[in-house]
C-alpha positions in Angstrom: 0.3 0.9 22.2 2.6 3.4 20.5 4.1 0.7 18.4 0.7 -0.6 17.3 -0.3 2.9 16.1 3.0 3.4 14.3 2.6 0.0 12.6 -0.9 0.8 11.5 0.1 4.2 10.1 3.0 2.5 8.2 0.6 0.0 6.7 -1.8 2.7 5.6 1.0 4.7 4.0 2.1 1.6 2.1 -1.4 1.1 0.8 -1.7 4.7 -0.3 1.4 4.6 -2.4 0.4 1.7 -4.6 2.2 1.0 -7.9 1.1 0.1 -11.4 3.5 -2.2 -13.3 3.1 -2.8 -17.0 4.9 -5.9 -17.9 3.2 -7.0 -21.2 3.6 -5.5 -24.6 1.0 -3.5 -26.5 -0.8 -2.2 -23.4 -2.9 1.0 -23.2 -3.6 2.2 -19.6 -4.9 5.2 -17.8 -3.5 5.7 -14.3 -5.2 7.6 -11.6 -2.2 9.1 -9.7 -4.3 9.8 -6.7 -4.6 6.1 -6.2 -1.4 4.8 -7.8 1.6 7.0 -7.1 4.2 5.0 -9.0 4.2 3.5 -12.5 6.7 1.1 -13.9 6.7 0.2 -17.6 8.8 -2.8 -18.7 6.7 -3.9 -21.7 7.1 -2.5 -25.2 4.7 -0.4 -27.2 2.8 0.8 -24.1 0.6 3.9 -24.0 0.2 5.4 -20.6 -2.0 8.4 -19.7 -1.6 9.8 -16.2 -4.5 11.6 -14.4 -3.2 13.9 -11.7 0.4 13.9 -10.7 2.3 10.7 -10.0 5.3 10.5 -7.7 7.5 8.4 -10.1 7.3 6.9 -13.5 10.0 4.6 -14.9 10.1 3.3 -18.4 12.6 0.6 -19.2 10.6 -0.8 -22.2 10.8 0.5 -25.7 8.4 2.5 -28.0 6.2 3.7 -25.0 4.1 6.8 -25.1 3.6 8.7 -21.8 1.3 11.6 -21.3 0.8 13.4 -18.0 2.7 14.7 -15.0 5.0 13.1 -12.5 7.5 14.4 -10.0 10.2 12.1 -11.2 10.4 10.5 -14.6 13.2 8.0 -15.5 13.5 6.7 -19.0 16.0 3.9 -19.7 14.3 2.3 -22.7 14.7 3.3 -26.3 12.5 5.3 -28.7 10.0 6.4 -26.1 7.9 9.5 -26.3 6.9 11.5 -23.2 4.7 14.6 -23.2 4.8 16.0 -19.6 2.6 18.8 -18.4 4.9 18.9 -15.3 8.0 17.2 -14.0 10.6 18.1 -11.3 13.3 15.5 -12.1 13.9 13.9 -15.5 16.5 11.2 -16.2 16.8 10.0 -19.8 19.4 7.2 -19.9 18.0 5.4 -22.9 18.5 6.3 -26.6 16.5 8.1 -29.3 13.8 9.2 -26.8 11.7 12.3 -27.3 10.5 14.3 -24.2 8.5 17.5 -24.2 7.8 19.1 -20.8 6.1 22.4 -19.7 7.8 23.0 -16.4 8.3 22.0 -12.8 5.6 20.9 -10.5 7.0 21.9 -7.1 10.7 22.6 -7.8 12.0 26.0 -9.0 13.5 24.4 -12.1 13.4 21.0 -13.8 16.4 18.9 -13.0 17.4 17.1 -16.2 20.0 14.4 -16.7 20.5 13.1 -20.2 23.3 10.4 -20.3 21.6 8.6 -23.3 22.3 9.1 -27.0 20.3 11.0 -29.6 17.5 12.0 -27.1 15.5 15.1 -27.8 14.3 17.0 -24.7 12.4 20.3 -25.2 10.6 22.7 -23.0 7.2 23.7 -24.2 5.4 27.0 -23.5 
C-alpha cells in the first residue's frame, strides 16, 4: 500500500511540473508558470511572456524575446533579449544576448555565469 501511495504522489508531481516546448519559428506564446513550470525554446524569433514565476527557462534558439520571471534562466542561443522581473540563476552561454534583470526571487543574490561573447547583462532598479 505504501508503494501505491508513493507512486501516485510521484505521478501527480510529474503532472504538476509540466513543460512547454517551442520548436517552431516565429511563435508568440504566454506561459502560465503555475501550470507549466519549465519552458524550452528551440525555435527562432519566438516571443515568450511568463505569468508568475517559472522554475526553468532555456533558450537555444536565436532572436527570442523573453519577459517575466524564472528561478533559472539558461540562454545558449544568439541575439536573444530577456527582461526578467526576477531570476536566481542566470547562464548566458550564447553570443550577443541582452539580459536585464531586477533581482533575485528567493536567493540572496543573482548567480550569473556569462561564458558567451558580446553579451550585455544589466541589473535594473
